[in-house]
C-alpha positions in Angstrom: 15.7 -9.2 -14.6 18.9 -7.5 -13.6 18.3 -4.6 -16.0 14.8 -4.0 -14.6 16.2 -4.0 -11.1 18.7 -1.3 -12.1 15.9 0.9 -13.3 13.8 0.0 -10.3 16.6 1.0 -7.9 17.4 4.1 -9.8 13.8 5.3 -9.3 13.7 4.2 -5.6 16.8 6.3 -4.9 15.3 9.3 -6.7 12.0 8.9 -4.7 13.9 8.8 -1.4 15.7 12.0 -2.3 12.6 13.8 -3.3 10.1 13.6 -0.4 7.0 15.9 -0.5 6.9 18.8 1.9 4.7 21.8 2.5 2.3 23.4 4.9 0.4 22.1 6.7 2.7 19.1 7.3 -0.4 16.9 8.0 -1.4 17.1 4.4 1.9 15.7 3.1 2.8 13.1 5.7 0.2 10.6 4.4 1.6 11.2 0.8 5.1 10.2 1.9 3.7 7.4 4.0 2.0 5.6 1.1 5.0 6.1 -1.2 7.3 4.6 1.5 5.4 1.4 1.6 7.3 0.0 -1.4 5.8 -2.1 -4.1 7.3 -3.3 -7.3 7.8 0.2 -8.7 6.9 -1.4 -12.0 5.3 1.6 -13.6 8.0 4.2 -12.9 10.7 1.7 -13.9 9.1 1.1 -17.3 9.0 4.9 -17.9 12.8 4.8 -17.5 13.1 1.7 -19.6 11.1 3.2 -22.5 13.2 6.4 -22.4 16.4 4.4 -22.4 15.3 2.7 -25.7 16.0 6.1 -27.4 18.1 8.1 -25.0 21.4 7.2 -23.3 20.6 9.3 -20.2 17.2 8.0 -18.9 17.6 10.2 -15.8 15.6 12.8 -17.8 12.6 10.6 -17.3 12.8 10.4 -13.5 10.3 13.3 -13.0 7.8 11.6 -15.3 8.4 8.3 -13.6 7.6 10.0 -10.2 4.4 11.6 -11.6 3.3 8.1 -12.7 4.1 6.5 -9.4 2.4 9.3 -7.4 -0.7 9.0 -9.6 -0.8 5.2 -9.1 -0.5 5.5 -5.4 -3.2 8.2 -5.4 -5.6 5.7 -7.0 -4.6 3.1 -4.3 -5.4 5.6 -1.5 -8.9 6.2 -2.9 -9.4 2.6 -3.9 -8.7 1.5 -0.3 -11.3 4.0 1.0 -13.9 2.7 -1.4 -13.1 -0.9 -0.5 -12.8 -0.1 3.2 -9.5 -2.0 3.1 -7.5 -2.1 6.4 -4.2 -3.0 4.9 -2.0 -2.1 2.0 1.3 -4.0 1.5 1.0 -5.4 4.9 0.7 -2.0 6.6 -2.3 0.2 7.7 -3.9 2.0 4.8 -3.8 5.8 4.7 -7.4 6.2 5.9 -6.9 3.7 8.7 -3.8 5.4 9.9 -4.7 9.1 9.4 -8.4 9.1 9.2 -10.9 9.1 6.3 -10.8 12.9 5.6 -7.0 12.8 5.5 -7.1 10.0 3.1 -9.4 11.9 0.7 -7.5 15.2 1.0 -4.0 13.8 0.8 -5.1 11.6 -2.1 -6.4 14.7 -3.9 -3.1 16.6 -3.4 -1.2 13.6 -4.8 -2.9 14.1 -8.2 -2.0 17.8 -8.1 1.6 17.0 -7.2 1.8 14.7 -10.2 0.7 17.5 -12.5 3.1 19.9 -11.0 6.0 17.6 -11.4 5.4 17.2 -15.1 5.0 21.0 -15.6 8.1 21.9 -13.7 10.5 19.3 -15.1 9.9 19.6 -18.9 9.8 22.4 -21.4 6.4 23.5 -22.6 6.1 21.4 -25.8 7.2 18.2 -24.1 5.2 18.9 -21.0 2.1 19.3 -23.2 2.6 16.0 -24.9 3.2 14.3 -21.5 0.1 15.9 -20.0 -2.0 14.8 -23.0 -1.1 11.2 -22.3 -1.3 11.6 -18.6 -4.8 13.1 -18.7 -6.1 10.4 -21.1 -4.8 7.6 -18.9 -6.0 9.2 -15.6 -9.5 9.6 -16.9 -9.6 6.0 -18.3 -8.3 4.6 -14.9 -11.3 6.3 -13.2 -13.6 4.9 -15.8 -12.3 1.4 -15.2 -12.8 1.8 -11.5 -16.4 2.9 -12.0 -17.0 -0.1 -14.3 -15.6 -2.4 -11.7 -17.9 -1.0 -9.0 -20.9 -1.1 -11.3 -20.2 -4.8 -12.2 -20.7 -5.7 -8.5 -24.5 -5.2 -8.8 -24.9 -6.5 -12.3 -25.7 -10.1 -13.3 -25.3 -9.6 -17.1 -21.6 -8.6 -17.3 -20.1 -9.9 -20.6 -16.5 -11.1 -21.2 -15.9 -8.1 -23.6 -17.1 -5.7 -20.9 -14.8 -7.4 -18.3 -11.8 -7.2 -20.7 -12.5 -3.5 -21.3 -12.7 -2.9 -17.5 -9.3 -4.5 -16.8 -7.9 -2.6 -19.8 -9.0 0.7 -18.3 -8.3 0.0 -14.7 -4.9 -1.7 -15.0 -3.5 -1.9 -18.5 -3.8 1.7 -19.8 -1.5 3.0 -17.0 1.2 0.5 -17.9 0.9 1.4 -21.5 0.8 5.2 -20.7 3.9 4.9 -18.6 5.8 3.4 -21.6 4.3 6.1 -23.9 5.5 8.8 -21.6 9.0 7.4 -21.4 9.2 7.4 -25.2 8.1 11.0 -25.2 10.8 12.0 -22.8 13.3 10.0 -24.8 12.1 11.7 -28.1 11.5 8.4 -29.7 8.8 9.8 -32.1 5.0 9.4 -32.2 4.9 6.0 -33.9 7.3 4.4 -31.5 5.4 5.9 -28.6 2.2 4.4 -30.0 3.7 1.0 -30.4 5.0 1.0 -26.9 1.6 2.0 -25.5 0.0 -0.9 -27.4 2.7 -3.2 -26.1 2.0 -2.1 -22.5 -1.8 -2.2 -22.9 -1.9 -5.7 -24.2 0.7 -6.9 -21.7 -1.3 -5.3 -18.9 -4.5 -7.1 -19.9 -2.5 -10.4 -20.0 -1.1 -9.5 -16.5 -4.5 -9.1 -15.0 -5.7 -12.4 -16.6 -2.7 -14.0 -15.0 -3.8 -12.6 -11.6 -7.3 -14.1 -12.2 -5.8 -17.5 -12.9 -3.4 -17.4 -9.9 -6.1 -16.3 -7.5 -7.9 -19.5 -8.1 -5.2 -22.0 -9.2 -2.0 -20.6 -7.8 0.3 -22.3 -5.3 -0.6 -20.8 -1.9 3.1 -20.9 -0.8 4.2 -18.9 -3.9 1.1 -16.7 -4.5 1.7 -14.8 -1.3 -2.0 -14.5 -0.3 -5.0 -16.7 0.2 -5.9 -18.6 -3.0 -9.6 -18.3 -3.8 -10.0 -14.7 -2.6 -11.9 -13.7 -5.7 -14.3 -16.6 -5.2 -14.9 -15.7 -1.6 -15.5 -12.1 -2.5 -17.9 -13.2 -5.3 -15.9 -11.3 -7.9 -16.9 -11.5 -11.6 -13.5 -12.5 -13.0 -12.8 -13.8 -16.5 -12.9 -17.4 -15.1 -16.4 -16.8 -13.6 -17.8 -15.2 -16.8 -16.3 -17.9 -19.0 -17.9 -20.6 -16.9 -21.2 -18.8 -17.0 -20.9 -18.6 -20.8 -19.8 -22.3 -21.3 -21.6 -24.1 -18.6 -24.9 -26.0 -18.7 -28.1 -24.4 -17.2 -27.5 -26.5 -14.1 -23.9 -25.5 -13.8 -24.7 -21.8 -14.3 -27.4 -21.9 -11.7 -25.1 -23.6 -9.2 -22.3 -21.1 -9.9 -24.6 -18.1 -9.5 -25.8 -19.5 -6.2 -22.3 -20.1 -4.9 -21.3 -16.6 -5.9 -24.3 -15.1 -4.0 -23.5 -16.5 -0.6 -21.0 -16.1 2.2 -20.9 -19.5 3.9 -19.1 -20.2 7.1 -16.9 -22.8 5.3 -15.2 -20.7 2.7 -12.9 -23.6 1.7 -15.8 -25.8 0.6 -17.1 -22.9 -1.6 -13.8 -22.3 -3.2 -13.2 -26.0 -3.8 -16.6 -26.5 -5.5 -16.2 -23.5 -7.7 -12.7 -24.6 -8.7 -14.0 -28.1 -9.5 -16.6 -26.6 -11.7 -13.9 -24.6 -13.5 -11.8 -27.7 -14.0 -14.8 -29.6 -15.5 -15.3 -26.8 -18.0 -11.5 -26.4 -18.7 -11.7 -22.7 -17.7 -8.1 -22.4 -16.7 -6.9 -23.6 -20.1 -9.3 -21.2 -21.9 -8.1 -18.3 -19.7 -4.5 -19.2 -20.4 -5.2 -19.1 -24.2 -6.7 -15.7 -24.0 -3.8 -14.5 -21.9 -1.4 -16.0 -24.5 -3.3 -14.1 -27.3 -2.8 -10.8 -25.5 0.8 -11.6 -24.8 1.5 -12.3 -28.5 -0.2 -9.0 -29.5 2.1 -7.2 -27.0 5.2 -9.0 -28.5 4.2 -7.9 -32.0 3.9 -4.2 -31.0 7.3 -4.3 -29.2 8.9 -5.9 -32.3 7.5 -2.9 -34.3 9.4 -0.4 -32.1 12.4 1.1 -34.0 15.0 0.8 -31.3 18.1 -1.3 -30.5 17.1 -5.0 -30.2 19.2 -5.4 -27.0 17.3 -2.6 -25.3 13.9 -3.9 -26.4 14.9 -7.4 -25.2 15.0 -6.0 -21.6 11.3 -5.0 -21.9 10.4 -8.4 -23.4 12.2 -10.2 -20.6 10.2 -8.1 -18.1 6.9 -9.0 -19.8 7.8 -12.7 -19.9 8.7 -12.6 -16.2 5.5 -10.9 -15.2 3.3 -13.2 -17.3 5.0 -16.3 -16.2 5.1 -15.5 -12.5 3.5 -17.6 -9.8 3.1 -14.9 -7.2 
């Protein structure tokens, strides 16, 4: 993980040296605030890592990495508004700190800033290629968010639909970040495509890992309350697989549990978890995660770049998909 941390720090330093400013200041203060809250900086780091596969000086990818991180945080600002979330990374969300209208408007300008950054940093042909990927991914992330919201009121969500939703909402941005890094590094269209597919499949596996940890993780390692998805009645892969594999009685009971908000949340979580264990849902989810992980590995193997540099990306994927937090 030392190599990833180097790219991560490289981006963090760049971000700190390039705050956003303009008039009126109240428009840009929330932008700098959300970007200052930290996070793993995973997406911008992999932009740099993908560029470094083909180019010795990955600094050329820093503006693209910033555009990706600004876009990601733009989605968080608006997601928090839609979810009425009070906290982000342990701090007040933008709309809680600055007001709802400021959250909407500053989120909007973040998207514009991402576009401006790409157009200003790269020559016309390369900028056009980057914007083509950026536009596709940005649209798909919005589609994934809409699917996620629509699923809340649907009782007939299928597993393929759920996998498509997490692909759009989470995985395509990870894949797009790698694809953009390859474009800046001039790695060629086929390498860029293979890196996108590596990221897309790894991103789906990453979200499945989140589903598993939310129900079966160690509370001391997970960093947040285990069972949160169950308490919130979310239709995760685990829930959908249990509804698919369970008996009529088990399905009816699970649907009932996921339609109530009892005063004793712990009892609800424990009963749902016990049902999952009876149906071996964790093992089934782990297998699907492993399948996507293997697909990701095959696409990375197909990338024509030095093995030692590809190994850094594989190490990162292995770490993320084996994490307990």
